[in-house]
Structures are given as C-alpha cells and as structure tokens.
PDB file of N, CA, C and O in Angstrom:
ATOM      1  N   MET A   1      11.794 -35.424 -10.131  1.00  0.00           N
ATOM      2  CA  MET A   1      11.533 -36.032  -8.857  1.00  0.00           C
ATOM      3  C   MET A   1      10.901 -34.984  -7.949  1.00  0.00           C
ATOM      4  O   MET A   1      11.431 -33.882  -7.800  1.00  0.00           O
ATOM      5  N   ALA A   2       9.791 -35.323  -7.356  1.00  0.00           N
ATOM      6  CA  ALA A   2       9.053 -34.382  -6.506  1.00  0.00           C
ATOM      7  C   ALA A   2       9.633 -34.386  -5.101  1.00  0.00           C
ATOM      8  O   ALA A   2      10.039 -35.426  -4.582  1.00  0.00           O
ATOM      9  N   SER A   3       9.664 -33.215  -4.501  1.00  0.00           N
ATOM     10  CA  SER A   3      10.139 -33.119  -3.124  1.00  0.00           C
ATOM     11  C   SER A   3       8.963 -32.875  -2.199  1.00  0.00           C
ATOM     12  O   SER A   3       7.960 -32.273  -2.583  1.00  0.00           O
ATOM     13  N   ILE A   4       9.103 -33.346  -0.989  1.00  0.00           N
ATOM     14  CA  ILE A   4       8.048 -33.202   0.007  1.00  0.00           C
ATOM     15  C   ILE A   4       8.455 -32.089   0.961  1.00  0.00           C
ATOM     16  O   ILE A   4       9.582 -32.066   1.454  1.00  0.00           O
ATOM     17  N   CYS A   5       7.529 -31.164   1.220  1.00  0.00           N
ATOM     18  CA  CYS A   5       7.802 -30.052   2.135  1.00  0.00           C
ATOM     19  C   CYS A   5       7.647 -30.527   3.572  1.00  0.00           C
ATOM     20  O   CYS A   5       6.646 -31.145   3.933  1.00  0.00           O
ATOM     21  N   SER A   6       8.633 -30.234   4.368  1.00  0.00           N
ATOM     22  CA  SER A   6       8.540 -30.539   5.784  1.00  0.00           C
ATOM     23  C   SER A   6       7.919 -29.348   6.514  1.00  0.00           C
ATOM     24  O   SER A   6       7.880 -28.252   5.956  1.00  0.00           O
ATOM     25  N   PRO A   7       7.434 -29.531   7.743  1.00  0.00           N
ATOM     26  CA  PRO A   7       6.847 -28.417   8.496  1.00  0.00           C
ATOM     27  C   PRO A   7       7.822 -27.264   8.714  1.00  0.00           C
ATOM     28  O   PRO A   7       7.395 -26.116   8.838  1.00  0.00           O
ATOM     29  N   THR A   8       9.130 -27.548   8.763  1.00  0.00           N
ATOM     30  CA  THR A   8      10.093 -26.467   8.942  1.00  0.00           C
ATOM     31  C   THR A   8      10.196 -25.611   7.683  1.00  0.00           C
ATOM     32  O   THR A   8      10.481 -24.417   7.775  1.00  0.00           O
ATOM     33  N   ASP A   9       9.966 -26.206   6.499  1.00  0.00           N
ATOM     34  CA  ASP A   9       9.978 -25.434   5.262  1.00  0.00           C
ATOM     35  C   ASP A   9       8.827 -24.439   5.232  1.00  0.00           C
ATOM     36  O   ASP A   9       8.980 -23.332   4.714  1.00  0.00           O
ATOM     37  N   LEU A  10       7.682 -24.818   5.779  1.00  0.00           N
ATOM     38  CA  LEU A  10       6.531 -23.932   5.793  1.00  0.00           C
ATOM     39  C   LEU A  10       6.752 -22.745   6.718  1.00  0.00           C
ATOM     40  O   LEU A  10       6.258 -21.653   6.439  1.00  0.00           O
ATOM     41  N   LYS A  11       7.475 -22.931   7.799  1.00  0.00           N
ATOM     42  CA  LYS A  11       7.743 -21.843   8.727  1.00  0.00           C
ATOM     43  C   LYS A  11       8.677 -20.808   8.120  1.00  0.00           C
ATOM     44  O   LYS A  11       8.608 -19.633   8.480  1.00  0.00           O
ATOM     45  N   GLU A  12       9.541 -21.215   7.215  1.00  0.00           N
ATOM     46  CA  GLU A  12      10.504 -20.313   6.604  1.00  0.00           C
ATOM     47  C   GLU A  12       9.908 -19.524   5.443  1.00  0.00           C
ATOM     48  O   GLU A  12      10.479 -18.516   5.025  1.00  0.00           O
ATOM     49  N   SER A  13       8.771 -19.968   4.918  1.00  0.00           N
ATOM     50  CA  SER A  13       8.176 -19.264   3.788  1.00  0.00           C
ATOM     51  C   SER A  13       7.587 -17.940   4.259  1.00  0.00           C
ATOM     52  O   SER A  13       7.168 -17.822   5.411  1.00  0.00           O
ATOM     53  N   PRO A  14       7.551 -16.936   3.370  1.00  0.00           N
ATOM     54  CA  PRO A  14       7.009 -15.645   3.770  1.00  0.00           C
ATOM     55  C   PRO A  14       5.528 -15.756   4.109  1.00  0.00           C
ATOM     56  O   PRO A  14       4.793 -16.507   3.468  1.00  0.00           O
ATOM     57  N   SER A  15       5.094 -15.011   5.114  1.00  0.00           N
ATOM     58  CA  SER A  15       3.703 -15.081   5.532  1.00  0.00           C
ATOM     59  C   SER A  15       2.838 -14.202   4.637  1.00  0.00           C
ATOM     60  O   SER A  15       3.296 -13.195   4.098  1.00  0.00           O
ATOM     61  N   LEU A  16       1.604 -14.595   4.493  1.00  0.00           N
ATOM     62  CA  LEU A  16       0.657 -13.829   3.696  1.00  0.00           C
ATOM     63  C   LEU A  16       0.092 -12.688   4.542  1.00  0.00           C
ATOM     64  O   LEU A  16       0.033 -12.803   5.766  1.00  0.00           O
ATOM     65  N   PRO A  17      -0.322 -11.593   3.912  1.00  0.00           N
ATOM     66  CA  PRO A  17      -0.939 -10.505   4.671  1.00  0.00           C
ATOM     67  C   PRO A  17      -2.208 -10.984   5.384  1.00  0.00           C
ATOM     68  O   PRO A  17      -2.897 -11.889   4.913  1.00  0.00           O
ATOM     69  N   ILE A  18      -2.493 -10.375   6.498  1.00  0.00           N
ATOM     70  CA  ILE A  18      -3.635 -10.772   7.319  1.00  0.00           C
ATOM     71  C   ILE A  18      -4.895 -10.109   6.801  1.00  0.00           C
ATOM     72  O   ILE A  18      -4.883  -8.926   6.462  1.00  0.00           O
ATOM     73  N   ASP A  19      -5.993 -10.869   6.735  1.00  0.00           N
ATOM     74  CA  ASP A  19      -7.285 -10.327   6.343  1.00  0.00           C
ATOM     75  C   ASP A  19      -7.997  -9.848   7.606  1.00  0.00           C
ATOM     76  O   ASP A  19      -7.980 -10.526   8.633  1.00  0.00           O
ATOM     77  N   PHE A  20      -8.620  -8.681   7.521  1.00  0.00           N
ATOM     78  CA  PHE A  20      -9.347  -8.124   8.652  1.00  0.00           C
ATOM     79  C   PHE A  20     -10.833  -8.167   8.396  1.00  0.00           C
ATOM     80  O   PHE A  20     -11.290  -8.087   7.256  1.00  0.00           O
ATOM     81  N   GLU A  21     -11.587  -8.296   9.484  1.00  0.00           N
ATOM     82  CA  GLU A  21     -13.034  -8.198   9.416  1.00  0.00           C
ATOM     83  C   GLU A  21     -13.457  -7.178  10.451  1.00  0.00           C
ATOM     84  O   GLU A  21     -13.215  -7.356  11.645  1.00  0.00           O
ATOM     85  N   ILE A  22     -14.092  -6.104   9.993  1.00  0.00           N
ATOM     86  CA  ILE A  22     -14.520  -5.035  10.880  1.00  0.00           C
ATOM     87  C   ILE A  22     -16.031  -4.890  10.763  1.00  0.00           C
ATOM     88  O   ILE A  22     -16.545  -4.496   9.716  1.00  0.00           O
ATOM     89  N   GLY A  23     -16.733  -5.208  11.834  1.00  0.00           N
ATOM     90  CA  GLY A  23     -18.190  -5.087  11.833  1.00  0.00           C
ATOM     91  C   GLY A  23     -18.862  -5.950  10.786  1.00  0.00           C
ATOM     92  O   GLY A  23     -19.880  -5.552  10.219  1.00  0.00           O
ATOM     93  N   GLY A  24     -18.323  -7.103  10.524  1.00  0.00           N
ATOM     94  CA  GLY A  24     -18.889  -7.992   9.532  1.00  0.00           C
ATOM     95  C   GLY A  24     -18.481  -7.673   8.107  1.00  0.00           C
ATOM     96  O   GLY A  24     -18.930  -8.333   7.170  1.00  0.00           O
ATOM     97  N   VAL A  25     -17.638  -6.671   7.934  1.00  0.00           N
ATOM     98  CA  VAL A  25     -17.165  -6.293   6.600  1.00  0.00           C
ATOM     99  C   VAL A  25     -15.745  -6.830   6.425  1.00  0.00           C
ATOM    100  O   VAL A  25     -14.853  -6.518   7.212  1.00  0.00           O
ATOM    101  N   TYR A  26     -15.550  -7.627   5.404  1.00  0.00           N
ATOM    102  CA  TYR A  26     -14.259  -8.239   5.103  1.00  0.00           C
ATOM    103  C   TYR A  26     -13.386  -7.256   4.348  1.00  0.00           C
ATOM    104  O   TYR A  26     -13.780  -6.733   3.306  1.00  0.00           O
ATOM    105  N   LEU A  27     -12.189  -7.006   4.884  1.00  0.00           N
ATOM    106  CA  LEU A  27     -11.230  -6.122   4.212  1.00  0.00           C
ATOM    107  C   LEU A  27     -10.037  -6.931   3.733  1.00  0.00           C
ATOM    108  O   LEU A  27      -9.203  -7.333   4.544  1.00  0.00           O
ATOM    109  N   PRO A  28      -9.940  -7.176   2.437  1.00  0.00           N
ATOM    110  CA  PRO A  28      -8.776  -7.884   1.910  1.00  0.00           C
ATOM    111  C   PRO A  28      -7.542  -6.987   1.999  1.00  0.00           C
ATOM    112  O   PRO A  28      -7.674  -5.779   2.197  1.00  0.00           O
ATOM    113  N   PRO A  29      -6.363  -7.550   1.858  1.00  0.00           N
ATOM    114  CA  PRO A  29      -5.131  -6.759   1.978  1.00  0.00           C
ATOM    115  C   PRO A  29      -5.056  -5.564   1.027  1.00  0.00           C
ATOM    116  O   PRO A  29      -4.486  -4.536   1.390  1.00  0.00           O
ATOM    117  N   ILE A  30      -5.614  -5.673  -0.172  1.00  0.00           N
ATOM    118  CA  ILE A  30      -5.557  -4.538  -1.107  1.00  0.00           C
ATOM    119  C   ILE A  30      -6.383  -3.373  -0.580  1.00  0.00           C
ATOM    120  O   ILE A  30      -5.975  -2.220  -0.718  1.00  0.00           O
ATOM    121  N   ALA A  31      -7.536  -3.652   0.021  1.00  0.00           N
ATOM    122  CA  ALA A  31      -8.364  -2.587   0.595  1.00  0.00           C
ATOM    123  C   ALA A  31      -7.680  -1.961   1.800  1.00  0.00           C
ATOM    124  O   ALA A  31      -7.799  -0.758   2.030  1.00  0.00           O
ATOM    125  N   GLN A  32      -6.968  -2.770   2.567  1.00  0.00           N
ATOM    126  CA  GLN A  32      -6.217  -2.236   3.707  1.00  0.00           C
ATOM    127  C   GLN A  32      -5.150  -1.266   3.215  1.00  0.00           C
ATOM    128  O   GLN A  32      -4.951  -0.206   3.809  1.00  0.00           O
ATOM    129  N   ALA A  33      -4.468  -1.622   2.140  1.00  0.00           N
ATOM    130  CA  ALA A  33      -3.423  -0.749   1.588  1.00  0.00           C
ATOM    131  C   ALA A  33      -4.037   0.538   1.047  1.00  0.00           C
ATOM    132  O   ALA A  33      -3.467   1.614   1.224  1.00  0.00           O
ATOM    133  N   LEU A  34      -5.191   0.442   0.390  1.00  0.00           N
ATOM    134  CA  LEU A  34      -5.839   1.637  -0.145  1.00  0.00           C
ATOM    135  C   LEU A  34      -6.264   2.581   0.969  1.00  0.00           C
ATOM    136  O   LEU A  34      -6.129   3.798   0.836  1.00  0.00           O
ATOM    137  N   LEU A  35      -6.779   2.032   2.069  1.00  0.00           N
ATOM    138  CA  LEU A  35      -7.183   2.871   3.199  1.00  0.00           C
ATOM    139  C   LEU A  35      -5.980   3.449   3.934  1.00  0.00           C
ATOM    140  O   LEU A  35      -6.013   4.597   4.378  1.00  0.00           O
ATOM    141  N   LEU A  36      -4.936   2.672   4.061  1.00  0.00           N
ATOM    142  CA  LEU A  36      -3.739   3.146   4.750  1.00  0.00           C
ATOM    143  C   LEU A  36      -3.004   4.202   3.926  1.00  0.00           C
ATOM    144  O   LEU A  36      -2.288   5.036   4.479  1.00  0.00           O
ATOM    145  N   ALA A  37      -3.180   4.165   2.618  1.00  0.00           N
ATOM    146  CA  ALA A  37      -2.496   5.119   1.748  1.00  0.00           C
ATOM    147  C   ALA A  37      -3.098   6.519   1.836  1.00  0.00           C
ATOM    148  O   ALA A  37      -2.432   7.495   1.488  1.00  0.00           O
ATOM    149  N   ILE A  38      -4.332   6.636   2.288  1.00  0.00           N
ATOM    150  CA  ILE A  38      -4.980   7.950   2.332  1.00  0.00           C
ATOM    151  C   ILE A  38      -4.254   8.917   3.259  1.00  0.00           C
ATOM    152  O   ILE A  38      -3.912  10.017   2.824  1.00  0.00           O
ATOM    153  N   PRO A  39      -3.999   8.552   4.541  1.00  0.00           N
ATOM    154  CA  PRO A  39      -3.274   9.522   5.389  1.00  0.00           C
ATOM    155  C   PRO A  39      -1.837   9.773   4.925  1.00  0.00           C
ATOM    156  O   PRO A  39      -1.327  10.885   5.068  1.00  0.00           O
ATOM    157  N   VAL A  40      -1.188   8.757   4.378  1.00  0.00           N
ATOM    158  CA  VAL A  40       0.173   8.941   3.872  1.00  0.00           C
ATOM    159  C   VAL A  40       0.152   9.916   2.698  1.00  0.00           C
ATOM    160  O   VAL A  40       0.997  10.807   2.611  1.00  0.00           O
ATOM    161  N   PHE A  41      -0.816   9.748   1.795  1.00  0.00           N
ATOM    162  CA  PHE A  41      -0.947  10.646   0.654  1.00  0.00           C
ATOM    163  C   PHE A  41      -1.253  12.066   1.106  1.00  0.00           C
ATOM    164  O   PHE A  41      -0.664  13.017   0.591  1.00  0.00           O
ATOM    165  N   LEU A  42      -2.165  12.223   2.060  1.00  0.00           N
ATOM    166  CA  LEU A  42      -2.515  13.556   2.533  1.00  0.00           C
ATOM    167  C   LEU A  42      -1.319  14.253   3.173  1.00  0.00           C
ATOM    168  O   LEU A  42      -1.144  15.461   3.011  1.00  0.00           O
ATOM    169  N   LEU A  43      -0.510  13.508   3.888  1.00  0.00           N
ATOM    170  CA  LEU A  43       0.691  14.077   4.497  1.00  0.00           C
ATOM    171  C   LEU A  43       1.692  14.507   3.422  1.00  0.00           C
ATOM    172  O   LEU A  43       2.269  15.591   3.512  1.00  0.00           O
ATOM    173  N   LEU A  44       1.897  13.672   2.414  1.00  0.00           N
ATOM    174  CA  LEU A  44       2.789  14.026   1.304  1.00  0.00           C
ATOM    175  C   LEU A  44       2.262  15.235   0.529  1.00  0.00           C
ATOM    176  O   LEU A  44       3.029  16.125   0.162  1.00  0.00           O
ATOM    177  N   ASP A  45       0.965  15.260   0.285  1.00  0.00           N
ATOM    178  CA  ASP A  45       0.362  16.361  -0.446  1.00  0.00           C
ATOM    179  C   ASP A  45       0.514  17.667   0.328  1.00  0.00           C
ATOM    180  O   ASP A  45       0.838  18.704  -0.251  1.00  0.00           O
ATOM    181  N   TRP A  46       0.284  17.614   1.614  1.00  0.00           N
ATOM    182  CA  TRP A  46       0.450  18.799   2.462  1.00  0.00           C
ATOM    183  C   TRP A  46       1.897  19.298   2.432  1.00  0.00           C
ATOM    184  O   TRP A  46       2.145  20.498   2.315  1.00  0.00           O
ATOM    185  N   GLY A  47       2.843  18.371   2.537  1.00  0.00           N
ATOM    186  CA  GLY A  47       4.250  18.736   2.507  1.00  0.00           C
ATOM    187  C   GLY A  47       4.667  19.355   1.177  1.00  0.00           C
ATOM    188  O   GLY A  47       5.421  20.327   1.148  1.00  0.00           O
ATOM    189  N   LEU A  48       4.173  18.788   0.079  1.00  0.00           N
ATOM    190  CA  LEU A  48       4.500  19.338  -1.240  1.00  0.00           C
ATOM    191  C   LEU A  48       3.893  20.721  -1.441  1.00  0.00           C
ATOM    192  O   LEU A  48       4.494  21.582  -2.083  1.00  0.00           O
ATOM    193  N   ARG A  49       2.706  20.930  -0.894  1.00  0.00           N
ATOM    194  CA  ARG A  49       2.088  22.256  -0.983  1.00  0.00           C
ATOM    195  C   ARG A  49       2.865  23.279  -0.162  1.00  0.00           C
ATOM    196  O   ARG A  49       3.061  24.413  -0.598  1.00  0.00           O
ATOM    197  N   ARG A  50       3.307  22.873   1.027  1.00  0.00           N
ATOM    198  CA  ARG A  50       4.068  23.785   1.891  1.00  0.00           C
ATOM    199  C   ARG A  50       5.406  24.167   1.248  1.00  0.00           C
ATOM    200  O   ARG A  50       5.862  25.303   1.379  1.00  0.00           O
ATOM    201  N   LEU A  51       6.020  23.222   0.561  1.00  0.00           N
ATOM    202  CA  LEU A  51       7.297  23.492  -0.098  1.00  0.00           C
ATOM    203  C   LEU A  51       7.131  24.261  -1.411  1.00  0.00           C
ATOM    204  O   LEU A  51       8.109  24.769  -1.960  1.00  0.00           O
ATOM    205  N   GLY A  52       5.908  24.347  -1.912  1.00  0.00           N
ATOM    206  CA  GLY A  52       5.660  25.061  -3.162  1.00  0.00           C
ATOM    207  C   GLY A  52       5.961  24.253  -4.408  1.00  0.00           C
ATOM    208  O   GLY A  52       6.082  24.817  -5.496  1.00  0.00           O
ATOM    209  N   VAL A  53       6.084  22.950  -4.269  1.00  0.00           N
ATOM    210  CA  VAL A  53       6.410  22.103  -5.421  1.00  0.00           C
ATOM    211  C   VAL A  53       5.250  22.045  -6.406  1.00  0.00           C
ATOM    212  O   VAL A  53       5.473  21.955  -7.613  1.00  0.00           O
ATOM    213  N   LEU A  54       4.022  22.095  -5.913  1.00  0.00           N
ATOM    214  CA  LEU A  54       2.870  21.948  -6.798  1.00  0.00           C
ATOM    215  C   LEU A  54       2.664  23.151  -7.714  1.00  0.00           C
ATOM    216  O   LEU A  54       1.843  23.085  -8.628  1.00  0.00           O
ATOM    217  N   ARG A  55       3.386  24.242  -7.494  1.00  0.00           N
ATOM    218  CA  ARG A  55       3.305  25.386  -8.411  1.00  0.00           C
ATOM    219  C   ARG A  55       3.847  25.018  -9.790  1.00  0.00           C
ATOM    220  O   ARG A  55       3.435  25.591 -10.799  1.00  0.00           O
ATOM    221  N   PHE A  56       4.765  24.069  -9.829  1.00  0.00           N
ATOM    222  CA  PHE A  56       5.426  23.703 -11.076  1.00  0.00           C
ATOM    223  C   PHE A  56       4.736  22.542 -11.801  1.00  0.00           C
ATOM    224  O   PHE A  56       5.206  22.098 -12.848  1.00  0.00           O
ATOM    225  N   ILE A  57       3.646  22.063 -11.258  1.00  0.00           N
ATOM    226  CA  ILE A  57       2.917  20.930 -11.843  1.00  0.00           C
ATOM    227  C   ILE A  57       1.875  21.471 -12.814  1.00  0.00           C
ATOM    228  O   ILE A  57       1.094  22.358 -12.471  1.00  0.00           O
ATOM    229  N   TRP A  58       1.871  20.927 -14.032  1.00  0.00           N
ATOM    230  CA  TRP A  58       0.954  21.403 -15.054  1.00  0.00           C
ATOM    231  C   TRP A  58      -0.489  21.025 -14.731  1.00  0.00           C
ATOM    232  O   TRP A  58      -1.373  21.881 -14.770  1.00  0.00           O
ATOM    233  N   HIS A  59      -0.740  19.746 -14.412  1.00  0.00           N
ATOM    234  CA  HIS A  59      -2.096  19.260 -14.130  1.00  0.00           C
ATOM    235  C   HIS A  59      -2.093  18.688 -12.714  1.00  0.00           C
ATOM    236  O   HIS A  59      -1.719  17.537 -12.485  1.00  0.00           O
ATOM    237  N   GLU A  60      -2.516  19.517 -11.784  1.00  0.00           N
ATOM    238  CA  GLU A  60      -2.398  19.163 -10.365  1.00  0.00           C
ATOM    239  C   GLU A  60      -3.206  17.915 -10.003  1.00  0.00           C
ATOM    240  O   GLU A  60      -2.710  17.057  -9.272  1.00  0.00           O
ATOM    241  N   ALA A  61      -4.425  17.799 -10.496  1.00  0.00           N
ATOM    242  CA  ALA A  61      -5.261  16.649 -10.169  1.00  0.00           C
ATOM    243  C   ALA A  61      -4.656  15.348 -10.713  1.00  0.00           C
ATOM    244  O   ALA A  61      -4.701  14.313 -10.048  1.00  0.00           O
ATOM    245  N   LEU A  62      -4.099  15.408 -11.903  1.00  0.00           N
ATOM    246  CA  LEU A  62      -3.459  14.230 -12.488  1.00  0.00           C
ATOM    247  C   LEU A  62      -2.238  13.820 -11.675  1.00  0.00           C
ATOM    248  O   LEU A  62      -2.000  12.634 -11.445  1.00  0.00           O
ATOM    249  N   PHE A  63      -1.466  14.821 -11.242  1.00  0.00           N
ATOM    250  CA  PHE A  63      -0.292  14.546 -10.412  1.00  0.00           C
ATOM    251  C   PHE A  63      -0.697  13.915  -9.083  1.00  0.00           C
ATOM    252  O   PHE A  63      -0.065  12.961  -8.630  1.00  0.00           O
ATOM    253  N   GLU A  64      -1.752  14.446  -8.457  1.00  0.00           N
ATOM    254  CA  GLU A  64      -2.196  13.900  -7.172  1.00  0.00           C
ATOM    255  C   GLU A  64      -2.722  12.476  -7.317  1.00  0.00           C
ATOM    256  O   GLU A  64      -2.501  11.642  -6.439  1.00  0.00           O
ATOM    257  N   GLY A  65      -3.411  12.194  -8.409  1.00  0.00           N
ATOM    258  CA  GLY A  65      -3.867  10.827  -8.652  1.00  0.00           C
ATOM    259  C   GLY A  65      -2.706   9.864  -8.831  1.00  0.00           C
ATOM    260  O   GLY A  65      -2.732   8.743  -8.323  1.00  0.00           O
ATOM    261  N   ALA A  66      -1.692  10.305  -9.553  1.00  0.00           N
ATOM    262  CA  ALA A  66      -0.505   9.470  -9.759  1.00  0.00           C
ATOM    263  C   ALA A  66       0.267   9.288  -8.453  1.00  0.00           C
ATOM    264  O   ALA A  66       0.799   8.210  -8.186  1.00  0.00           O
ATOM    265  N   LEU A  67       0.327  10.345  -7.642  1.00  0.00           N
ATOM    266  CA  LEU A  67       1.010  10.243  -6.348  1.00  0.00           C
ATOM    267  C   LEU A  67       0.307   9.243  -5.443  1.00  0.00           C
ATOM    268  O   LEU A  67       0.958   8.444  -4.770  1.00  0.00           O
ATOM    269  N   TYR A  68      -1.037   9.289  -5.425  1.00  0.00           N
ATOM    270  CA  TYR A  68      -1.804   8.327  -4.625  1.00  0.00           C
ATOM    271  C   TYR A  68      -1.576   6.899  -5.119  1.00  0.00           C
ATOM    272  O   TYR A  68      -1.440   5.979  -4.313  1.00  0.00           O
ATOM    273  N   ALA A  69      -1.533   6.712  -6.431  1.00  0.00           N
ATOM    274  CA  ALA A  69      -1.287   5.381  -6.992  1.00  0.00           C
ATOM    275  C   ALA A  69       0.104   4.882  -6.604  1.00  0.00           C
ATOM    276  O   ALA A  69       0.276   3.698  -6.313  1.00  0.00           O
ATOM    277  N   CYS A  70       1.094   5.768  -6.596  1.00  0.00           N
ATOM    278  CA  CYS A  70       2.451   5.376  -6.210  1.00  0.00           C
ATOM    279  C   CYS A  70       2.519   5.004  -4.732  1.00  0.00           C
ATOM    280  O   CYS A  70       3.199   4.049  -4.359  1.00  0.00           O
ATOM    281  N   VAL A  71       1.818   5.755  -3.897  1.00  0.00           N
ATOM    282  CA  VAL A  71       1.787   5.441  -2.466  1.00  0.00           C
ATOM    283  C   VAL A  71       1.115   4.090  -2.236  1.00  0.00           C
ATOM    284  O   VAL A  71       1.590   3.284  -1.436  1.00  0.00           O
ATOM    285  N   CYS A  72       0.013   3.844  -2.939  1.00  0.00           N
ATOM    286  CA  CYS A  72      -0.682   2.547  -2.828  1.00  0.00           C
ATOM    287  C   CYS A  72       0.226   1.395  -3.269  1.00  0.00           C
ATOM    288  O   CYS A  72       0.296   0.363  -2.601  1.00  0.00           O
ATOM    289  N   ALA A  73       0.909   1.574  -4.380  1.00  0.00           N
ATOM    290  CA  ALA A  73       1.791   0.524  -4.885  1.00  0.00           C
ATOM    291  C   ALA A  73       2.925   0.252  -3.908  1.00  0.00           C
ATOM    292  O   ALA A  73       3.282  -0.904  -3.677  1.00  0.00           O
ATOM    293  N   ALA A  74       3.495   1.309  -3.333  1.00  0.00           N
ATOM    294  CA  ALA A  74       4.579   1.121  -2.354  1.00  0.00           C
ATOM    295  C   ALA A  74       4.086   0.379  -1.123  1.00  0.00           C
ATOM    296  O   ALA A  74       4.789  -0.487  -0.604  1.00  0.00           O
ATOM    297  N   LEU A  75       2.897   0.702  -0.650  1.00  0.00           N
ATOM    298  CA  LEU A  75       2.364   0.009   0.530  1.00  0.00           C
ATOM    299  C   LEU A  75       2.061  -1.449   0.218  1.00  0.00           C
ATOM    300  O   LEU A  75       2.290  -2.319   1.058  1.00  0.00           O
ATOM    301  N   ILE A  76       1.555  -1.725  -0.962  1.00  0.00           N
ATOM    302  CA  ILE A  76       1.262  -3.111  -1.344  1.00  0.00           C
ATOM    303  C   ILE A  76       2.553  -3.908  -1.414  1.00  0.00           C
ATOM    304  O   ILE A  76       2.602  -5.055  -0.969  1.00  0.00           O
ATOM    305  N   LEU A  77       3.598  -3.307  -1.968  1.00  0.00           N
ATOM    306  CA  LEU A  77       4.895  -4.009  -2.017  1.00  0.00           C
ATOM    307  C   LEU A  77       5.451  -4.228  -0.614  1.00  0.00           C
ATOM    308  O   LEU A  77       6.010  -5.288  -0.330  1.00  0.00           O
ATOM    309  N   LEU A  78       5.306  -3.241   0.265  1.00  0.00           N
ATOM    310  CA  LEU A  78       5.790  -3.411   1.639  1.00  0.00           C
ATOM    311  C   LEU A  78       4.989  -4.463   2.405  1.00  0.00           C
ATOM    312  O   LEU A  78       5.550  -5.202   3.214  1.00  0.00           O
ATOM    313  N   MET A  79       3.691  -4.533   2.156  1.00  0.00           N
ATOM    314  CA  MET A  79       2.850  -5.514   2.848  1.00  0.00           C
ATOM    315  C   MET A  79       3.182  -6.938   2.394  1.00  0.00           C
ATOM    316  O   MET A  79       3.063  -7.885   3.171  1.00  0.00           O
ATOM    317  N   GLY A  80       3.592  -7.081   1.158  1.00  0.00           N
ATOM    318  CA  GLY A  80       3.920  -8.398   0.632  1.00  0.00           C
ATOM    319  C   GLY A  80       5.288  -8.888   1.032  1.00  0.00           C
ATOM    320  O   GLY A  80       5.573 -10.081   0.932  1.00  0.00           O
ATOM    321  N   ALA A  81       6.139  -7.989   1.484  1.00  0.00           N
ATOM    322  CA  ALA A  81       7.519  -8.364   1.826  1.00  0.00           C
ATOM    323  C   ALA A  81       7.618  -8.964   3.209  1.00  0.00           C
ATOM    324  O   ALA A  81       8.708  -9.331   3.646  1.00  0.00           O
TER     325      ALA A  81
END
C-alpha cells in the first residue's frame, strides 16, 4: 500500500546542499567541498610540519594526497548531514 507524503513530511526531511553560482560559473556541492578543503588541508599540513610529524612519513607527497582526500571526504559527509 502506497503512502502519500504530506507537506509536513517534506519539511522534516534533510535538506540538500545549496548550489552556488559565482560569476556565471555553477559550483556543485562537491566542488564547494573541494575548494573548502584546501585551507583546512593547508592548516593541517602546517601544523603537522611544525610538530615534526612529517619526518616519520616515508612518502610525503603520497601522505599529503591522502590527507587532502580525507579532509574532502569529511567535508562532504558534514555537508550531507
């Protein structure tokens, strides 16, 4: 048996991320997360360098790429929540 959604059911559903348009350029939510992840990644990278953690990393570029991917994934999950 099919149920009909009332307008109050729609208000309770989680909202979708907002799409931005800047200067005629459409930025989908994934691009927003990728751009927002850059300063967060740079701050984390700076902090890890100051603490000396990167001395123990075998392949620094690979680690930084993985760190950026983790930051992007975390932001995408936060934007969807």
